[in-house]
C-alpha positions in Angstrom: 0.0 0.0 0.0 2.8 2.3 0.9 4.5 1.6 -2.4 1.3 2.2 -4.4 1.0 5.6 -2.6 4.6 6.4 -3.5 4.1 5.5 -7.1 1.1 7.9 -7.3 3.2 10.6 -5.7 6.1 10.0 -8.1 3.8 10.1 -11.1 2.2 13.3 -9.9 5.7 14.8 -9.5 6.7 13.6 -12.9 3.5 15.1 -14.5 4.2 18.5 -12.9 7.8 18.3 -14.0 6.7 17.6 -17.6 4.2 20.4 -17.7 7.0 22.8 -16.8 9.6 21.1 -19.1 7.4 21.0 -22.2 6.7 24.7 -21.9 10.4 25.5 -21.5 11.6 23.2 -24.3 8.9 24.2 -26.8 10.8 27.4 -27.8 14.0 25.4 -28.0 12.4 22.8 -30.2 11.0 25.6 -32.5 14.4 27.2 -32.7 16.0 23.8 -33.5 13.5 23.3 -36.3 14.0 26.8 -37.5 17.7 26.3 -38.1 17.6 22.7 -39.2 14.7 22.9 -41.6 17.1 23.9 -44.4 19.1 20.7 -44.2 15.9 18.7 -43.8 14.5 20.2 -46.9 17.6 19.4 -48.9 17.4 15.8 -47.7 13.8 15.6 -49.0 15.1 16.7 -52.4 12.2 19.1 -53.0 13.4 21.4 -55.7 10.7 23.9 -54.9 11.8 24.1 -51.3 15.5 24.4 -52.4 14.5 27.3 -54.8 12.6 29.0 -52.0 15.6 28.9 -49.7 17.9 30.0 -52.5 15.6 33.0 -52.9 15.7 33.7 -49.2 19.5 33.5 -49.1 19.7 36.5 -51.4 18.9 39.0 -48.7 21.1 37.4 -46.0 24.1 36.2 -47.9 24.6 38.2 -51.0 23.8 41.8 -50.1 27.4 42.8 -49.7 28.7 40.9 -52.7 26.0 42.2 -55.0 26.7 45.8 -54.3 30.4 45.6 -55.2 29.8 46.9 -58.8 29.1 50.3 -57.2 32.8 50.9 -56.3 35.1 48.3 -58.0 35.9 50.3 -61.2 36.0 53.6 -59.3 38.5 52.2 -56.8 40.6 50.5 -59.5 41.0 53.6 -61.7 41.3 56.0 -58.7 45.1 56.7 -59.1 47.4 53.9 -60.2 46.1 53.5 -63.8 44.3 55.7 -66.3 41.6 54.8 -68.8 43.0 55.3 -72.3 41.8 55.2 -75.9 43.3 51.7 -76.5 40.9 50.2 -73.9 43.7 47.9 -72.7 43.2 49.0 -69.1 39.4 48.6 -68.9 39.5 45.2 -70.8 42.3 44.0 -68.6 40.5 45.0 -65.4 37.3 43.2 -66.7 39.3 40.1 -67.4 40.8 40.2 -63.9 37.3 40.7 -62.4 35.9 37.8 -64.3 38.5 35.3 -63.4 38.7 36.4 -59.8 35.0 36.0 -59.4 35.2 32.6 -61.1 38.2 31.2 -59.2 37.6 32.5 -55.7 33.8 32.6 -55.0 32.7 30.0 -57.5 35.5 27.4 -57.4 37.0 27.9 -54.0 33.9 28.6 -51.9 31.0 27.1 -53.7 32.6 23.9 -54.8 35.2 23.3 -51.9 34.9 25.4 -48.8 31.2 25.1 -48.4 31.6 21.4 -48.0 33.7 21.8 -44.9 30.7 22.6 -42.7 30.6 21.9 -39.0 27.1 20.3 -38.5 25.8 22.6 -41.1 27.6 25.7 -39.7 30.3 27.7 -41.5 32.9 30.4 -40.8 36.3 30.7 -39.2 35.3 29.1 -35.9 33.6 26.2 -37.7 36.9 25.3 -39.4 38.8 25.7 -36.1 36.2 23.6 -34.3 36.6 20.8 -36.9 40.4 20.9 -36.6 40.2 20.8 -32.8 37.9 17.7 -32.9 40.2 15.8 -35.2 43.5 16.8 -33.6 44.4 17.6 -30.0 45.2 21.3 -30.7 42.5 23.1 -28.7 43.5 25.6 -26.0 40.0 25.5 -24.3 40.1 24.6 -20.6 38.0 22.0 -18.8 37.8 19.5 -21.7 36.3 16.1 -20.9 36.1 12.8 -22.6 32.3 13.0 -22.1 32.2 15.9 -24.6 33.1 13.5 -27.4 29.9 11.7 -26.8 27.8 14.7 -27.8 25.9 13.8 -31.0 27.1 16.9 -32.8 30.7 16.0 -31.9 30.9 13.7 -35.0 34.0 12.8 -36.9 34.0 12.4 -40.6 36.7 9.7 -40.3 37.2 8.3 -36.8 40.8 8.2 -35.9 40.8 4.4 -35.3 39.9 3.8 -38.9 43.0 5.5 -40.3 46.5 5.9 -38.9 47.4 9.4 -37.8 49.0 11.5 -40.5 52.4 13.0 -40.0 50.9 16.5 -40.1 48.5 15.6 -37.2 51.3 14.1 -35.1 53.6 17.1 -35.7 50.8 19.6 -35.0 49.9 17.9 -31.7 53.5 17.5 -30.6 54.4 21.2 -30.8 52.4 23.3 -28.4 53.6 26.5 -30.0 51.7 25.5 -33.1 48.5 25.3 -31.0 49.0 29.0 -30.0 49.9 29.9 -33.6 46.7 28.3 -34.9 44.6 30.2 -32.3 46.3 33.5 -33.3 45.5 32.7 -37.0 41.9 32.2 -36.1 41.8 35.4 -34.0 43.4 37.3 -36.9 40.6 36.2 -39.2 38.0 37.0 -36.6 39.4 40.5 -36.1 39.5 41.2 -39.8 35.8 40.1 -40.0 35.0 42.6 -37.2 37.1 45.3 -39.1 35.0 44.5 -42.3 32.0 45.2 -40.2 33.2 48.7 -39.7 34.3 49.3 -43.4 31.6 47.6 -45.4 28.6 49.7 -44.2 30.7 52.8 -44.8 31.8 52.1 -48.3 28.6 50.5 -49.4 26.3 53.3 -48.3 28.8 56.0 -49.4 29.1 54.5 -52.9 25.4 54.3 -53.3 24.7 57.8 -52.1 27.6 59.2 -54.3 25.2 58.8 -57.3 23.9 62.2 -56.3 27.0 63.7 -57.9 25.4 63.4 -61.4 22.3 65.3 -60.3 23.8 68.3 -58.5 26.7 70.6 -58.8 30.1 69.7 -57.3 29.7 72.4 -54.6 26.4 71.0 -53.4 27.5 67.4 -53.8 30.5 67.9 -51.6 28.3 69.0 -48.7 25.4 66.5 -49.3 26.9 63.0 -49.7 28.7 62.9 -46.3 25.8 64.1 -44.2 23.3 61.8 -46.0 25.6 58.8 -45.6 26.1 59.5 -41.9 22.3 59.9 -41.4 21.6 56.5 -43.1 24.3 54.8 -41.0 23.0 56.3 -37.8 19.5 55.1 -38.7 20.8 51.7 -39.6 22.6 51.2 -36.3 19.8 52.8 -34.2 17.3 50.2 -35.5 19.5 47.2 -34.7 17.9 46.5 -31.3 14.6 45.8 -33.0 16.2 42.8 -34.8 16.0 42.1 -38.5 13.1 39.6 -38.3 10.6 42.4 -38.6 11.9 43.7 -42.0 13.8 40.6 -43.0 11.1 39.5 -45.5 12.0 42.7 -47.5 15.7 41.8 -47.8 15.5 39.2 -50.5 13.1 41.2 -52.8 15.5 44.2 -52.5 18.6 42.2 -53.5 16.7 40.3 -56.2 15.5 43.6 -57.7 19.0 45.0 -57.5 20.5 42.0 -59.2 17.9 42.1 -62.0 18.5 45.8 -62.3 22.3 45.6 -62.8 21.8 42.6 -65.1 19.5 44.6 -67.3 21.8 47.6 -67.3 24.7 45.4 -68.2 22.9 43.8 -71.2 21.7 47.3 -72.3 25.2 48.7 -72.2 26.7 45.7 -74.0 24.2 45.8 -76.8 24.1 49.5 -77.2 27.8 50.4 -76.8 30.1 47.4 -77.4 28.7 43.9 -78.2 32.2 42.5 -78.6 33.2 43.2 -74.9 32.9 39.5 -74.2 36.3 39.0 -75.9 37.9 40.7 -72.9 37.1 37.7 -70.7 40.1 35.9 -72.2 43.1 35.6 -69.8 45.2 37.1 -72.6 43.9 40.6 -71.6 45.2 40.1 -68.1 48.8 39.6 -69.3 48.4 42.4 -71.8 47.1 44.7 -69.0 50.1 43.9 -66.7 52.6 44.2 -69.5 51.4 47.7 -70.3 50.7 49.1 -66.8 53.6 47.2 -64.9 53.8 48.4 -61.3 50.7 50.6 -61.6 48.6 47.6 -62.8 49.8 45.4 -59.9 49.0 48.1 -57.4 45.5 48.5 -59.0 44.7 44.9 -58.0 43.9 46.4 -54.6 40.8 47.8 -56.2 39.9 44.8 -58.4 39.8 42.5 -55.3 36.8 44.4 -54.1 34.7 42.5 -56.6 34.8 39.5 -54.2 34.1 41.3 -51.0 31.3 39.5 -49.3 32.2 36.1 -50.6 33.1 34.9 -47.1 29.5 35.5 -46.1 28.5 32.5 -48.2 30.5 30.3 -45.8 29.8 32.3 -42.6 26.0 32.2 -43.2 25.9 28.5 -44.2 24.1 27.6 -40.9 21.0 29.6 -41.9 20.6 27.8 -45.3 21.6 24.6 -47.0 24.6 24.0 -49.2 22.3 23.5 -52.2 20.4 26.8 -51.6 23.6 28.9 -51.4 25.2 27.1 -54.4 22.0 27.5 -56.5 21.6 31.2 -55.7 25.2 32.0 -56.5 25.7 29.8 -59.6 22.5 30.6 -61.4 21.7 34.2 -60.3 24.3 36.2 -58.4 27.4 35.1 -60.5 25.8 35.8 -63.9 24.3 39.1 -62.7 27.6 40.3 -61.5 29.4 39.3 -64.7 26.8 41.1 -66.8 27.1 44.2 -64.6 30.9 44.4 -64.9 30.8 43.7 -68.7 28.1 46.4 -69.2 30.2 49.0 -67.3 33.3 48.0 -69.3 31.3 48.2 -72.6 30.1 51.8 -71.7 33.6 52.9 -70.6 35.2 51.5 -73.8 33.3 54.1 -75.8 33.6 56.9 -73.3 37.1 58.0 -72.6 36.6 61.6 -71.6 33.6 61.6 -69.2 33.0 64.8 -67.3 32.9 62.9 -64.1 35.3 60.3 -62.6 34.7 56.7 -63.5 31.8 55.4 -61.4 28.9 53.0 -61.6 26.3 55.7 -62.2 27.9 57.2 -65.4 26.8 54.0 -67.2 23.2 54.3 -66.0 20.9 55.9 -68.5 19.7 59.3 -67.2 16.0 58.3 -67.5 16.3 55.5 -64.9 19.1 57.0 -62.8 16.9 58.0 -59.8 15.1 54.7 -59.5 18.5 52.9 -59.7 19.9 55.3 -57.0 17.0 54.4 -54.6 17.4 50.6 -55.3 21.2 50.9 -54.8 20.8 52.7 -51.4 18.4 50.0 -50.3 20.7 47.2 -51.4 23.6 48.8 -49.7 21.6 49.0 -46.5 20.7 45.3 -46.8 24.4 44.4 -47.4 25.5 46.4 -44.4 22.8 44.8 -42.2 24.1 41.4 -43.1 27.7 42.2 -42.2 26.6 43.9 -38.9 24.6 40.8 -37.9 27.6 38.7 -38.9 29.9 40.8 -36.6 27.5 40.3 -33.7 27.5 36.6 -34.3 31.3 36.2 -34.5 31.8 38.2 -31.4 29.3 36.0 -29.6 31.2 33.0 -30.8 34.5 34.4 -29.6 33.0 35.2 -26.2 31.6 31.6 -25.9 35.1 30.2 -26.5 36.7 32.5 -23.9 38.4 34.8 -26.5 36.5 38.0 -25.9 35.5 40.0 -22.8 31.9 39.4 -21.6 29.3 41.6 -23.4 25.6 41.7 -23.1 23.9 39.6 -25.8 20.2 40.2 -26.5 18.2 37.7 -28.6 15.8 39.8 -30.7 13.7 36.8 -31.9 12.4 33.8 -30.0 11.7 31.9 -33.2 14.6 32.7 -35.6 17.9 31.2 -34.5 20.9 33.5 -34.4 19.1 36.9 -34.3 21.2 38.7 -31.7 22.0 42.2 -30.7 25.0 43.4 -28.7 24.5 47.0 -27.5 28.1 47.9 -26.8 29.4 46.5 -30.0 26.6 48.2 -32.0 27.4 51.7 -30.8 31.2 51.2 -31.2 30.6 50.0 -34.8 28.4 53.0 -35.5 31.0 55.5 -34.1 33.8 53.8 -36.1 31.7 53.7 -39.3 30.9 57.4 -39.1 34.5 58.2 -38.2 35.7 56.3 -41.3 33.1 58.0 -43.5 34.1 61.5 -42.3 37.8 60.8 -42.1 38.3 59.2 -45.5 35.6 61.0 -47.5 36.2 59.0 -50.7 35.8 55.5 -52.1 39.5 55.1 -52.7 40.7 55.0 -49.1 37.7 53.0 -47.9 38.3 50.5 -50.7 41.9 50.1 -49.8 41.0 49.4 -46.2 38.2 47.1 -47.0 40.2 45.1 -49.6 43.0 44.3 -47.1 40.5 43.1 -44.5 38.7 40.9 -47.0 41.8 39.3 -48.4 43.2 38.6 -45.0 40.1 36.7 -44.0 40.3 34.7 -47.2 43.9 33.8 -46.6 43.1 32.6 -43.1 40.2 30.5 -44.6 42.6 29.0 -47.2 45.2 28.0 -44.5 42.6 26.5 -42.2 40.9 24.7 -45.1 44.2 23.1 -46.0 44.4 21.6 -42.5 40.8 20.4 -42.8 41.6 18.6 -46.0 44.3 16.6 -44.3 43.0 16.2 -40.7 39.2 15.9 -41.3 38.9 14.6 -44.8 42.0 12.4 -44.6 43.2 13.4 -48.1 46.8 13.1 -49.0 49.0 16.2 -48.0 49.6 16.7 -51.8 45.9 17.6 -52.2 46.0 20.1 -49.4 49.3 21.6 -50.6 47.8 22.0 -54.1 44.8 23.8 -52.7 47.0 26.0 -50.6 49.4 26.9 -53.4 46.8 27.5 -56.0 44.3 29.7 -54.1 46.9 31.0 -51.7 49.1 32.4 -54.5 46.0 34.2 -56.0 45.1 35.7 -52.7 48.7 36.6 -51.8 49.0 38.5 -55.1 46.0 40.6 -54.1 47.1 40.9 -50.5 50.5 42.2 -51.6 48.8 44.8 -53.8 46.7 45.8 -50.8 49.7 46.2 -48.5 51.1 48.8 -50.9 48.2 51.0 -50.0 49.2 51.1 -46.3 49.4 54.8 -46.1 46.3 55.3 -48.2 43.8 53.6 -46.0 45.0 50.1 -45.6 46.5 50.9 -42.2 43.1 51.1 -40.7 42.2 47.3 -40.7 45.7 46.5 -39.5 45.4 48.9 -36.6 42.0 47.6 -35.7 43.2 44.0 -36.0 46.2 44.6 -33.7 44.0 46.3 -31.1 41.3 43.6 -31.2 43.9 40.7 -31.2 45.6 42.2 -28.2 42.3 42.4 -26.3 41.3 38.9 -27.3 44.6 37.2 -26.7 45.1 38.9 -23.3 41.6 37.8 -22.3 42.1 34.3 -23.4 45.6 34.0 -21.8 44.3 35.3 -18.5 41.3 32.9 -18.6 43.6 30.0 -19.1 45.8 31.1 -16.3 42.8 31.5 -13.9 41.7 28.0 -14.8 45.1 26.6 -14.1 45.1 28.4 -10.7 41.7 27.0 -9.8 42.9 23.5 -10.9 46.0 23.7 -8.7 44.2 25.1 -5.7 41.0 23.1 -5.6 40.0 21.5 -2.3 39.6 17.8 -1.7 36.2 16.1 -1.3 37.2 14.9 2.2 37.4 18.6 3.3 33.8 19.2 2.1 32.5 16.0 3.8 34.2 16.9 7.1 32.3 20.2 7.3 29.6 20.0 9.9 28.2 21.2 13.3 31.3 19.9 15.0 33.3 22.6 13.1 30.7 25.3 13.6 29.5 25.0 10.0 25.7 25.1 9.6 23.4 24.1 6.7 20.8 26.7 5.8 17.6 26.2 3.8 17.7 26.8 0.1 19.8 25.9 -3.0 23.3 27.2 -3.3 24.7 27.3 -6.9 28.5 27.6 -6.8 29.7 28.6 -10.2 33.2 27.4 -11.2 35.2 26.5 -14.3 36.3 23.2 -12.7 34.7 20.0 -13.8 35.9 18.1 -10.8 37.0 18.9 -7.2 35.9 21.7 -4.9 36.8 25.2 -6.1 38.9 27.4 -3.9 36.3 30.2 -3.9 33.8 27.9 -2.0 36.4 27.1 0.7 37.0 30.8 1.1 33.2 31.4 1.3 32.8 28.8 4.1 35.9 30.2 5.9 34.4 33.7 6.0 30.8 32.7 6.4 30.6 29.3 8.2 27.4 28.1 6.6 26.2 26.8 3.3 22.9 25.7 1.7 21.0 22.5 2.3 21.2 21.7 -1.4 24.7 22.5 -2.8 25.3 22.4 -6.5 28.7 23.1 -8.2 27.8 24.5 -11.6 30.2 24.6 -14.5 29.0 26.4 -17.6 31.4 25.4 -20.3 31.8 25.6 -24.1 32.3 22.6 -26.3 34.0 22.9 -29.7 30.7 22.2 -31.6 28.2 24.7 -33.0 25.3 23.3 -31.0 24.7 21.0 -28.1 21.3 19.3 -28.3 19.1 20.3 -25.3 18.8 16.7 -24.3 22.6 16.4 -23.9 23.3 19.7 -22.3 23.2 18.8 -18.6 25.9 16.5 -17.1 24.9 15.8 -13.5 26.5 13.8 -10.7 26.8 13.5 -6.9 29.5 15.1 -4.8 29.8 12.7 -1.9 27.1 10.5 -0.5 23.4 11.0 -1.1 22.8 12.2 2.4 25.1 15.1 1.9 22.8 16.6 -0.8 25.7 17.9 -2.9 25.8 17.7 -6.6 27.8 18.7 -9.6 26.2 20.0 -12.8 28.1 20.7 -16.0 26.1 22.8 -18.5 27.5 22.5 -22.0 26.9 25.0 -24.8 28.2 25.1 -28.4 29.8 28.2 -29.8 26.5 29.2 -31.5 24.1 28.1 -28.8 21.6 30.5 -27.2 22.3 30.7 -23.4 19.3 30.4 -21.2 18.0 33.3 -19.0 18.5 32.7 -15.3 14.9 31.9 -14.5 14.5 29.2 -17.0 18.0 28.0 -16.2 17.2 27.7 -12.5 14.0 25.8 -13.2 15.6 23.5 -15.8 18.5 22.8 -13.4 16.2 21.7 -10.6 14.2 19.6 -13.0 17.4 17.9 -14.2 18.5 17.3 -10.6 15.2 15.6 -9.8 15.6 13.4 -12.9 19.2 12.5 -11.9 18.1 11.7 -8.3 15.4 9.3 -9.7 17.9 7.7 -12.0 20.7 7.4 -9.4 18.5 5.6 -6.9 17.1 3.2 -9.5 20.5 2.5 -10.8 21.5 1.6 -7.3 18.5 -0.7 -7.2 19.6 -2.3 -10.4 23.2 -2.8 -9.2 22.2 -4.0 -5.7 18.6 -5.0 -5.9 18.3 -6.9 -2.6 19.8 -4.8 0.1 21.1 -1.3 -0.2 20.8 1.0 2.8 22.1 4.5 3.0 25.5 3.4 4.1 25.9 1.0 1.1 24.6 3.7 -1.2 27.3 6.0 0.0 30.2 3.7 -0.5 31.5 6.0 -3.2 31.7 8.9 -0.8 35.5 8.9 -0.9 35.4 10.1 -4.5 33.0 11.9 -6.7 30.3 9.8 -8.3 30.1 9.3 -12.0 28.3 12.0 -14.1 25.2 11.3 -16.1 23.8 13.2 -19.1 20.2 14.1 -18.2 18.0 15.2 -21.0 14.4 15.1 -22.2 13.1 12.9 -25.0 9.7 11.5 -25.8 9.0 7.9 -26.5 6.3 5.5 -25.8 6.1 1.8 -25.3 5.5 -1.0 -22.8 7.5 -0.6 -19.6 10.3 -3.0 -19.8 13.9 -3.7 -19.1 16.7 -4.4 -21.5 20.4 -4.1 -22.0 22.2 -3.4 -25.3 26.0 -3.8 -25.6 28.2 -2.7 -28.4 31.9 -1.8 -28.8 31.6 2.0 -28.5 32.8 4.7 -26.1 31.7 3.7 -22.7 28.3 5.0 -21.7 25.1 3.8 -20.1 21.8 5.0 -21.3 18.7 4.6 -19.1 15.2 5.8 -20.0 11.9 5.6 -17.9 9.3 4.5 -20.4 6.3 5.6 -18.4 4.2 8.3 -20.0 4.6 10.5 -17.0 8.4 10.4 -16.7 10.2 10.5 -20.0 13.9 11.0 -19.5 17.0 10.0 -21.2 20.1 9.4 -19.2 23.6 8.6 -20.4 26.2 7.9 -17.8 29.7 8.9 -18.9 32.7 6.9 -17.8 36.4 7.2 -18.8 37.0 5.8 -22.2 39.5 3.0 -22.3 40.5 0.2 -24.6 37.7 -2.2 -25.3 35.1 0.1 -23.8 31.5 -1.1 -24.1 28.3 0.9 -24.6 25.5 -0.4 -22.4 22.0 0.8 -22.9 19.6 0.0 -20.1 15.9 0.7 -20.0 13.6 -0.1 -17.1 10.4 1.0 -15.5 9.0 0.6 -12.0 6.9 -2.5 -11.7 4.1 -2.2 -9.3 4.6 -5.4 -7.4 3.5 -5.9 -3.8 6.1 -8.6 -3.3 9.1 -6.2 -3.3 11.7 -6.5 -0.6 12.0 -4.3 2.5 15.3 -2.9 1.1 13.5 -1.7 -2.0 10.8 -0.1 0.1 13.4 1.7 2.2 15.1 2.9 -1.0 11.8 4.4 -2.2 11.4 6.2 1.1 14.9 7.7 0.8 14.3 8.7 -2.8 11.0 10.4 -1.8 12.9 12.2 1.0 15.6 13.4 -1.3 13.1 14.7 -3.8 11.2 16.4 -1.0 14.4 18.1 0.2 15.1 19.4 -3.3 11.6 20.9 -3.7 11.6 22.4 -0.2 15.0 24.0 -0.9 13.7 25.4 -4.2 10.8 27.0 -2.4 13.2 28.5 0.2 15.1 30.3 -2.6 18.3 30.0 -4.7 21.6 31.8 -4.1 24.2 32.2 -6.8 27.7 32.1 -5.5 30.2 33.7 -7.9 33.8 34.6 -7.6 34.8 38.3 -7.7 38.3 37.9 -8.9 41.4 40.1 -9.0 44.3 38.7 -11.0 47.9 39.6 -10.5 51.2 38.2 -11.6 53.8 36.4 -9.5 56.9 38.2 -8.4 59.6 37.9 -11.0 57.2 37.8 -14.0 58.3 39.4 -17.2 57.3 43.0 -18.0 55.1 41.8 -20.9 53.2 39.5 -18.6 52.7 42.1 -16.0 51.4 44.6 -18.5 49.0 42.0 -20.0 47.6 40.8 -16.6 48.0 43.6 -14.1 46.9 46.3 -16.4 45.3 44.9 -19.6 43.2 42.1 -18.2 42.2 43.9 -14.9 41.2 47.0 -16.9 39.0 44.8 -19.2 37.5 43.0 -16.2 36.6 46.2 -14.4 35.1 47.9 -17.5 33.3 45.0 -19.1 30.3 42.9 -18.0 30.8 40.7 -15.0 29.8 37.1 -14.8 26.7 38.0 -12.8 25.5 40.3 -15.7 26.4 37.8 -18.3 24.3 35.1 -16.4 21.6 37.7 -15.7 21.7 36.9 -11.9 19.3 39.1 -9.9 21.3 41.1 -7.4 19.1 40.0 -4.5 20.2 36.4 -5.1 23.9 37.1 -5.7 26.7 36.2 -3.3 30.2 37.3 -4.5 33.4 35.8 -3.0 36.5 37.9 -3.3 39.4 35.9 -4.8 43.0 37.0 -5.6 44.6 34.9 -8.4 48.3 34.9 -8.5 49.4 33.6 -11.9 
């Protein structure tokens, strides 16, 4: 009878838990569907759906690339070369533009780089994540074997199936290469951020500069800069609303713009020079360089602007499928851009003495000039919006991997994944954009700066892609070397030309990159040193278990969440807390919020829970794992979710004890593992139905035990992680409570203890939750180098004082916050 009452209580508890959990997880499931629907659609093979996504990708991916015809010819002919009667210069530039667009965006990105996705995600961090999973080169702290069991932590070619390559062995052996790889990734990241400053400025300025054909030079000089600044201020001021409200307009705007420049290109070709297609021959490139010599080489810094925005195809891969981006570029964007450049070249080949400087608008017929101007401004705003959103995204990824100071991240949409807004970064970008516009005041300097940033990002991508070909795709080193030499030589040619413009604007992205890299590297270095200090100064479990009334330490009602970077052991900040305030909460949870080198961690695999000491001590460890593109929960849903996962774990742990010792297991026997921390279990929520039963599945896989309760009221999925060793076995166990009156007294006692522990947890939750965080100050050891003292004592501590604290990043309410002062000597 007592057992029947207990079952009723447990089922009621499970029902309440699921009512809460379903409501919390519904938004997560919607978001998962939102960003996975593209890959699902491609799997179904629906060409209508693929075309729809290709259309939608126009507004997100190709806004920047499609507006490049506004300023490529103008930047190229700004100073180094002159347009002559022979047309060798304009035809040579057209040939360079054609082959650059063909080799880099089409061949390199569409056919090669886009295939190197990380669970559907692209970008610099996606490549770095792939490399870190296939080779032990990551500098992230608190890595665990359990992380490799995450479903998104998949390997294209498991290491046991192929012998390790010499490149992998060499890379893993030399620690300095790990740092060099991180610096390379940070360089690419900083240049992307720099592009976020330059692209809005040059795009909007080039679009607005079309006014020069409709007003006098005196008025034009005083109109373009204020109008550009006004548009930029409006663009950044509207960022906090998110793009989902007007996002449906982006694709039509870019589509209209692409059709517009295609039509203008065809018109100019037919009307002015139908034979301009001959300039597509590579012969005109050599003829151009032979005539212009050094000036032609230096003008490549303007030509490379035709591929600005190509990196967005890879960076935004997570929002669309490979097929959608490939289709949109190959069949629409690429032909439209080629027609646009050919049309401009055809017009200029017949106009050698225009009254205005070479620009896009001189080739536009006067009757349609104003409509084209409006469409160009709208397209430039869309392209700027895409790069601004990309800048927010990559800074959020850097922050997740411990490479950027904490900033406030606001999610502007509950349904559309990846729509974020960072206030501090937004206003800094706005100030820098306006400063660049007012300071440079012309397309030439802006183009030089933007070109260097774009080409640096592409070089970084080429280097990382070469490693992916060897480490992840297991191709021969000769294939990777061929890729590196072919595309790297093309990009180095353009990069060298951009460097010659150092004093004419190219200094800006270099300065921005050095400043940002210093901040990011100092923050990452100090984060690693703090983790090493915590690791060396953690307290033993025996010290925690010895705390009690005999030492004057009391347990108070409530839940205490102690945040730490450690995945094992007792952090030093907790021992300092107890030393100064001899009391701690009845339910004690050591929480580690960590990042895993994957884009997303499925919600069902996010929480890794275990005991700290015996069950009677009511102490637990919870490791919360996020990917570098995951949305972090707000503190209210996090607290509710955490308590629910603890309840799931408590049920699992007691029933596991029943399974391992089904006849007699009292509290003493249940706490035999008190001398060391209990094993951790992945606690997640899945839904399945079936007849309650019991079964074991064994296979030769990384060691894990998976238990699920198949009752309708309690649907949980548990995977217990153990150390992976040779010959490890995967055991999957499923069981349900059988309502049998003939159970033993030991089992009845276990149910009572389980009910008591669950009741303690719910009572503690009602009493309130306290968040215990470390308030740290870091200083260097005596005898440290001057560089280290500058980086830690001044650089890191300045950033820590002036950036968001961990309580703000976690959105902890001040009334529930307990800060423990800690001095780290590193």
